[in-house]
N, C-alpha and C positions, 0 to 999 in steps of 0.2 A: 185589651190592655197588654202592653209590651213590658217584658222584664228587661231591665238594664243590667248587664253583667259588667262587673269591673274586669280588670285584667285576668283574674282567676275566678272561676266559679266558686261559690261559697263552699261546696263540698270538698273541693280541692284545697282550699285555704284551711279548712278544719283538719285535713290529713297532715298538712305540713306544719301547722301552728303548734301542735302538741310536741312533736320531736324537737322543733326549734326551741321551744320553751325549756324542755328538759336539757338540751345541750347548753343553753345559756346559763341555767342554774348550775350545771356541772362545771362549767368554765369559771364562773364566779367563785364557787366554793373551792375549786382547785387552787385558784390564785390566792385566796384568803388563808389557806392552810399553811403557807410558807412561814416557818418559824425562824427568827433571826439566829445566827450562829452564836454560840457562847464564846467568851474570850479564849477558852481552852481550845475550842474547835478552830478558831481563826488562827491562833498561834501555831497549831499543828499544820494548818494549811500552808503557812509560810515557812514551816520548819524551824521555828524559834520557840523559846520558852515563853511562858505567860508574862514574866517580868520584862523580857525583851520586847514582847508584843506591846505591853503598856507603854514602855519607853518610846517605841517607834510611833505609837498612836499619838502621844503627846507631842513628839517632834513634828509629825505631820500637821497637827492642829496649829502649832506655832507658825508653820509656813503656809497656812490656809490651803492645805492640800488634803485630799482624801487619803486614807491609809493605803489604798490600792495604788494611787499615783506615787506616793512616797516610796512604797516597796519597789515599784517598777524603776523609779529613779535610782534607788540603791543598787538594784540588780544591774542597771546599765553602767553605773559608776564602777561597780566591781569588775564588770567585763572590760571596761576601759583600762583599769589598773592592771588586769592580767595581760592585756595587749602590750603594755609598756614594759613588762618584765621579760 
């Protein structure tokens, strides 16, 4: 009777399966632990007040833009205004 081996022998597969499973679980739990930033944290990120943040967020929504796109647009507009002065 002949034993048919797959690409890896079973003993070798058992050695690598356990660490691979552990790494997969760590990766999934690490990605799932990201907590969204609060409005205060986001305002601080852009260097504006919470009220300004909310206003810019509403303006971005009216233009169907993400807040990040809107803030980048404002930064580029500010830079253009400085170039003309």
